[in-house]
C-alpha positions in Angstrom: 2.4 -28.7 10.0 1.9 -27.2 6.4 -0.5 -24.1 6.0 -3.6 -24.8 4.0 -4.3 -21.9 1.3 -7.1 -20.6 -0.5 -7.5 -18.5 -3.4 -7.2 -15.6 -4.3 -3.6 -15.2 -4.4 -1.6 -12.7 -2.6 -1.3 -9.8 -5.4 0.1 -6.2 -5.2 -3.3 -5.0 -4.1 -3.6 -7.8 -1.4 -0.2 -6.6 0.0 -1.2 -2.9 -0.3 -4.1 -3.9 2.0 -2.1 -5.9 4.4 0.4 -2.8 4.7 -2.6 -0.7 5.2 -4.0 -2.9 8.1 -0.2 -2.7 9.7 -0.5 1.1 9.5 -3.6 1.6 11.5 -2.1 0.3 14.8 1.5 1.6 14.3 -0.1 5.2 13.3 -2.7 5.1 16.4 0.4 4.8 18.6 2.0 7.8 17.6 -0.7 9.9 16.5 -2.0 10.4 20.0 1.3 12.2 21.1 0.1 15.2 19.3 -3.1 15.4 20.8 -2.1 15.0 24.6 -2.2 19.0 25.0 -5.9 19.2 23.2 -7.1 16.4 25.3 -5.8 17.8 28.6 -7.9 21.1 27.8 -11.1 19.3 26.6 -11.4 16.8 29.6 -9.2 19.1 32.2 -7.2 15.9 32.6 -3.9 15.6 34.5 -0.7 14.1 32.8 -1.2 11.0 34.9 -4.3 10.3 32.9 -2.4 10.9 29.3 0.0 8.8 30.2 -2.3 5.8 31.2 -4.3 6.8 27.9 -1.0 5.7 25.8 0.0 2.7 28.3 -3.3 0.7 28.2 -3.3 0.9 24.5 0.0 -0.7 24.4 -1.0 -3.2 27.4 -3.8 -4.5 25.3 -1.9 -4.9 22.4 0.6 -6.8 24.0 -1.5 -9.1 26.0 -3.6 -9.8 22.7 -0.7 -9.9 20.3 0.4 -13.8 20.9 -3.3 -14.9 21.2 -4.2 -12.9 17.9 -1.5 -15.2 16.1 -3.0 -18.4 17.6 -6.7 -17.4 16.3 -5.1 -16.6 13.0 -3.5 -19.8 12.8 -6.4 -21.6 14.0 -9.5 -19.8 12.3 -7.8 -18.4 9.1 -5.9 -15.4 9.2 -7.9 -13.3 6.5 -11.0 -14.0 8.9 -9.1 -12.9 12.2 -8.0 -9.7 10.3 -11.0 -8.5 9.4 -12.5 -9.2 12.8 -9.5 -7.0 14.3 -10.0 -4.4 11.7 -13.7 -3.9 12.4 -13.0 -4.0 16.4 -10.6 -1.6 15.5 -12.8 0.7 13.5 -15.7 0.5 16.6 -13.0 1.5 19.0 -11.9 4.4 16.9 -15.3 5.7 16.6 -15.9 5.2 20.6 -12.4 7.1 20.9 -14.0 9.9 18.8 -17.5 10.3 20.4 -15.9 9.7 24.2 -17.7 12.5 26.4 -15.2 11.7 29.3 -11.8 10.5 29.7 -12.9 7.1 31.4 -14.5 6.2 28.2 -11.6 7.2 25.9 -9.3 5.1 28.1 -11.9 2.0 28.0 -12.0 2.7 23.9 -8.2 3.0 23.9 -7.9 -0.4 25.5 -10.0 -1.8 23.2 -8.2 -0.4 20.0 -5.1 -2.0 21.6 -7.0 -5.6 21.7 -7.5 -5.0 18.0 -4.6 -4.1 17.3 -3.0 -7.3 18.6 -5.5 -9.2 16.4 -4.3 -7.4 13.4 -0.6 -7.2 13.3 0.5 -11.2 13.7 -2.0 -11.7 10.5 0.1 -9.1 8.4 3.5 -10.9 8.5 2.4 -14.5 8.8 0.3 -14.0 5.7 3.2 -12.4 3.8 5.2 -15.4 4.7 3.0 -18.1 3.8 1.5 -16.8 0.4 4.9 -15.1 -1.3 8.2 -16.9 -2.2 11.6 -15.4 -3.6 11.9 -12.0 -4.8 8.3 -11.2 -4.0 8.8 -12.1 -0.7 12.3 -10.4 0.2 10.5 -7.0 -1.4 7.8 -7.4 0.8 9.4 -7.9 4.0 11.8 -4.9 3.2 8.7 -2.7 2.8 7.1 -4.0 6.0 10.3 -3.3 7.8 10.1 0.2 6.7 6.3 0.7 7.5 7.0 1.5 10.9 9.1 4.7 9.9 6.4 5.7 7.5 4.0 5.2 10.3 6.0 7.3 12.6 5.6 10.4 10.2 2.3 10.1 9.3 1.2 9.8 12.9 2.9 12.9 14.0 2.6 15.2 11.2 -1.0 14.0 9.9 -2.2 14.0 13.6 -0.8 17.5 14.3 -2.4 18.7 10.6 -5.8 17.3 11.9 -6.0 18.7 15.4 -4.6 21.9 14.2 -7.1 22.3 11.5 -10.1 21.6 13.7 -12.0 20.6 10.9 -16.1 20.6 11.6 -14.8 22.1 15.2 -14.0 18.3 16.3 -10.4 18.9 17.3 -8.4 15.9 18.3 -11.4 13.8 17.8 -10.7 13.5 14.2 -7.2 11.6 14.7 -9.7 8.8 15.6 -12.6 9.2 12.8 -9.8 9.3 10.2 -9.2 5.5 11.0 -13.1 4.8 9.7 -12.3 4.9 5.9 -9.3 3.0 6.1 -11.0 0.3 8.1 -13.9 0.3 5.8 -11.4 0.0 2.6 -9.8 -3.2 4.0 -12.8 -4.8 5.1 -14.4 -4.3 1.3 -11.0 -5.4 -0.2 -10.3 -8.1 1.9 -12.7 -10.6 0.6 -11.3 -10.4 -3.1 -7.5 -9.4 -2.7 -6.5 -11.6 0.3 -5.9 -15.3 0.5 -7.3 -17.1 3.5 -4.5 -19.3 5.2 -4.5 -21.2 8.2 -2.4 -23.6 10.1 -3.2 -27.2 9.3 -3.3 -28.3 13.1 -5.1 -26.2 15.3 -3.2 -25.2 18.6 -5.2 -24.4 21.9 -4.9 -20.6 23.3 -2.9 -20.1 26.2 -5.5 -18.5 28.2 -3.7 -19.0 31.8 -0.2 -17.6 30.7 -2.2 -14.3 28.8 -4.6 -13.8 31.9 -1.3 -14.0 34.1 0.7 -11.8 31.7 -2.0 -9.4 31.7 -1.7 -9.1 35.5 1.8 -8.7 36.2 1.6 -5.8 33.5 -0.8 -4.0 35.2 1.0 -4.8 38.6 3.8 -2.8 37.1 1.8 -0.2 34.8 -0.8 0.9 37.1 1.6 1.8 40.0 4.0 3.7 38.0 1.3 5.6 36.3 -0.6 6.7 39.4 2.1 6.6 42.0 3.1 10.1 41.3 -0.6 11.5 41.8 -1.3 9.0 44.8 2.1 10.0 46.9 3.3 6.2 46.4 0.4 4.8 48.9 0.3 1.5 50.0 -1.8 -0.1 47.1 0.6 1.0 44.7 3.6 -0.4 46.5 1.3 -3.7 47.2 0.7 -4.0 43.6 4.7 -3.6 42.8 5.2 -6.5 45.4 3.0 -8.6 43.9 4.8 -8.8 40.3 7.7 -11.1 41.6 5.3 -13.8 43.0 3.2 -13.4 39.6 6.2 -13.9 37.7 7.2 -17.1 39.5 3.8 -18.6 39.0 3.6 -17.5 35.3 7.0 -19.7 34.7 5.6 -22.6 36.5 2.3 -22.3 34.4 4.3 -22.0 31.1 6.2 -25.1 31.9 3.1 -26.9 32.8 1.7 -25.8 29.2 5.0 -26.9 27.8 4.7 -30.5 29.3 1.6 -31.2 28.2 2.5 -30.1 24.4 0.6 -27.1 24.3 1.5 -23.8 22.8 2.9 -21.6 25.8 2.6 -17.8 25.5 6.2 -17.6 26.5 7.7 -21.1 25.5 10.2 -22.1 28.4 12.0 -24.0 25.7 13.0 -20.8 24.1 13.4 -18.9 27.4 16.4 -21.1 28.2 18.2 -19.8 24.9 20.8 -16.9 25.7 20.1 -14.8 22.6 16.2 -15.3 23.4 16.6 -13.7 26.8 18.9 -10.9 25.6 16.4 -10.1 23.1 14.0 -9.6 25.6 16.2 -7.5 27.8 16.8 -5.5 24.6 13.4 -5.3 23.9 12.3 -4.4 27.6 14.9 -1.4 27.8 14.9 0.0 24.6 11.4 0.4 23.4 10.5 1.5 26.8 13.1 4.3 26.3 11.4 4.9 22.8 7.9 5.2 24.0 8.8 7.1 27.1 10.9 9.5 25.0 7.8 10.4 22.5 5.4 10.9 25.3 7.6 13.2 27.6 9.2 15.2 24.6 5.4 15.7 22.7 3.9 17.0 26.2 7.0 19.1 27.0 6.3 20.8 23.7 2.8 21.6 23.7 2.2 22.0 27.4 5.5 23.7 28.5 6.5 25.4 25.2 3.2 26.2 24.0 3.5 24.7 20.5 0.5 23.8 18.9 -0.2 20.1 17.5 1.2 20.8 14.1 4.3 22.3 15.4 4.7 19.9 17.8 4.3 17.0 15.1 7.1 19.0 12.9 9.6 18.6 15.4 9.4 14.7 14.9 9.3 14.7 10.9 13.4 14.4 11.2 13.4 12.0 13.5 11.0 9.7 11.5 12.8 10.6 7.9 16.1 9.7 9.5 14.7 6.3 11.1 13.1 5.5 7.6 16.2 6.5 5.7 18.6 4.6 8.1 16.4 1.7 8.2 16.7 1.0 4.4 20.4 0.3 4.6 21.0 -0.9 7.9 21.0 -4.5 6.8 24.0 -3.6 4.9 25.7 -2.2 8.0 24.5 -5.5 9.8 26.5 -7.2 7.1 29.6 -5.3 7.5 29.7 -5.1 11.4 27.8 -8.0 12.3 24.5 -8.0 14.3 25.8 -7.1 18.1 28.7 -4.4 16.6 25.6 -2.8 15.1 23.5 -2.9 18.2 26.3 -1.4 20.1 26.9 1.5 17.6 23.1 2.2 17.4 23.3 2.4 21.0 26.2 5.1 21.0 24.4 7.0 18.5 21.3 6.9 20.3 22.8 8.3 23.5 24.5 11.0 21.6 21.7 12.3 20.6 19.7 12.0 23.6 22.3 14.2 25.3 21.9 16.4 21.9 18.2 16.5 22.5 19.1 18.0 26.4 21.9 20.6 25.3 19.6 21.8 22.6 16.5 22.1 25.0 18.6 24.0 27.5 20.2 26.4 24.9 16.5 27.1 23.3 14.0 26.9 26.0 11.3 28.0 25.8 11.5 28.4 21.9 12.1 25.2 20.8 11.0 24.4 17.2 11.5 21.6 14.4 14.2 23.5 12.9 16.6 23.9 15.9 15.8 20.4 17.5 16.4 18.8 13.9 20.3 17.8 14.3 19.4 16.2 17.9 16.4 14.4 16.5 18.3 13.2 13.4 20.8 11.6 15.3 18.3 10.0 17.8 16.4 8.5 14.5 19.5 6.9 13.1 20.6 5.1 16.3 17.1 3.8 17.0 17.0 2.5 13.4 20.4 0.4 13.8 18.9 -0.7 17.1 15.5 -1.8 15.9 17.3 -3.6 12.9 19.3 -5.8 15.2 16.4 -6.8 17.4 14.6 -10.0 15.6 18.0 -10.8 14.2 19.5 -11.2 17.5 16.4 -12.5 19.1 15.5 -15.2 16.4 19.3 -15.6 16.0 19.1 -19.3 17.7 15.8 -20.1 17.2 15.1 -23.1 15.1 12.5 -22.4 11.9 10.1 -24.6 13.7 9.9 -22.1 16.5 10.5 -18.9 14.7 6.7 -18.3 14.9 6.2 -18.7 18.9 10.0 -16.8 19.0 8.4 -13.8 17.3 5.1 -13.4 18.8 7.2 -13.8 22.3 9.7 -11.0 21.3 6.8 -8.9 19.8 4.7 -9.5 22.8 7.4 -8.2 25.1 7.8 -5.2 22.6 4.7 -4.1 22.9 4.3 -4.1 26.5 7.5 -2.2 26.9 5.9 0.7 24.9 3.4 1.1 27.4 5.5 0.4 30.4 8.0 2.9 28.9 5.6 5.8 29.1 4.1 4.9 32.1 8.1 4.7 33.7 9.4 7.8 32.2 6.0 9.6 32.3 6.1 9.0 36.1 9.8 10.4 36.2 8.4 13.5 34.4 5.5 14.0 36.4 7.1 13.8 39.5 9.8 16.5 38.8 7.2 18.2 37.3 5.2 18.1 40.7 8.5 18.8 42.6 10.0 21.5 40.6 7.1 23.3 38.7 9.2 23.4 35.2 8.9 21.7 32.4 12.3 22.2 31.2 13.7 20.2 34.3 10.7 17.8 34.1 11.8 16.9 30.1 15.7 16.7 31.2 15.2 14.7 34.1 13.0 12.1 32.0 15.9 12.2 29.1 18.4 11.6 31.9 16.4 8.2 33.0 16.3 7.3 29.3 20.0 7.7 29.1 20.5 6.0 32.0 18.8 3.0 30.6 20.7 3.1 27.4 24.0 3.0 29.3 22.6 -0.3 31.3 21.8 -1.6 27.7 24.7 -0.8 26.2 26.6 -2.2 29.1 24.7 -5.8 28.9 25.3 -5.8 24.9 29.1 -5.5 25.3 29.1 -8.2 27.9 26.8 -10.4 25.7 29.2 -9.9 22.6 32.3 -10.5 24.6 31.1 -14.0 26.0 29.7 -15.0 22.4 33.4 -13.9 21.4 34.7 -16.2 24.0 32.5 -18.8 23.4 33.3 -18.9 19.5 36.9 -19.4 20.6 36.5 -22.4 23.2 36.6 -25.1 20.3 39.7 -23.7 18.8 41.5 -24.1 22.5 43.7 -27.2 22.9 42.3 -29.7 25.2 
């Protein structure tokens, strides 16, 4: 069914507002990493609570993402975007005012839920409001935003915490969201068109609730397990995940048979490219978030770097990611999606090895300069992998199902962000607890990430070879 559209049209100012809205949740994912040590000193919390603070944001983001897309289709994308931005601003204020870590965790979860309402409206509005060259340019800028958000979050967050404006310390990283939220809310009514789908779709509440239970069943034991010595509640929660997955699949099949819009459409899950895209999302984005969390915590709590010094370490990585993402389309055109992905995995693994070796040589005096060569390699590898993610995952999806496919891949991507900080954070904290050494802890976390990347590379090679065999089959004589 077509979309309905009302004035005003999407112009440059409207596109700028959309991209500012997109920056909000992306910046807030990375900006917290440079404030970890300051939050630890403020609340006297353990690394377990820090990992949970990162993870609950991505969990709420993932659970609300598909639901946010359906809300935008049903009640209007501009309206849903404004609701999300308003909620994000309120949650940011609650984060800044939090008197205790439990309040901060709840506010971070609220932020993640708001992010799940914001992000789907940005890409959907661009798709339905722009055509031709304007559409292509907007998508190019949209794709590069994640690299820009990465730099803004790490460097800007480090500056804000170190500047200690008004004695507020880490709280300023959340207060800075308020003027951006106000600007978007004021400008949206005058600069953004209101678009919605002509036919409303029912939100998959059973699927959403089951997905939340599944992710919680994985996330909480991973975060709390090391601190609780893996007592029976942690094991029981992990054991509940497989039956919940079966129940989730049955519920989604039932939604599909009834002609409703399931959160994870079984029709799409039957496609090999979609299944591989989900595997890619789980393994790679878990590695990405775990890398960011573990390295930032090591640099600040272990090596004693200030927040701004810690943020500076990631400038080269973010800049390399941004630059590589700008010409990644040419690489994909020359090598193909799968070969570009495999090359990206090899570059990423080389960068991880370089980071481990560099930290071993320079510890306990790491800085932005001596880590730059290794982090540049990591950033280039990440850009090549990310550039292939949606290309591979949606390669066999019909245009009519593209929205559902994108929402499904994005949901798993955000869930992996939360699980990654929990998983590699658990490895980091368990090693730190046993050996009492931050260098050993970060090396063990990076080694675990390297193993996951090796698994992803092996799966990519097998999938690529099967694709090649399938392409040759029609040419064989009967």
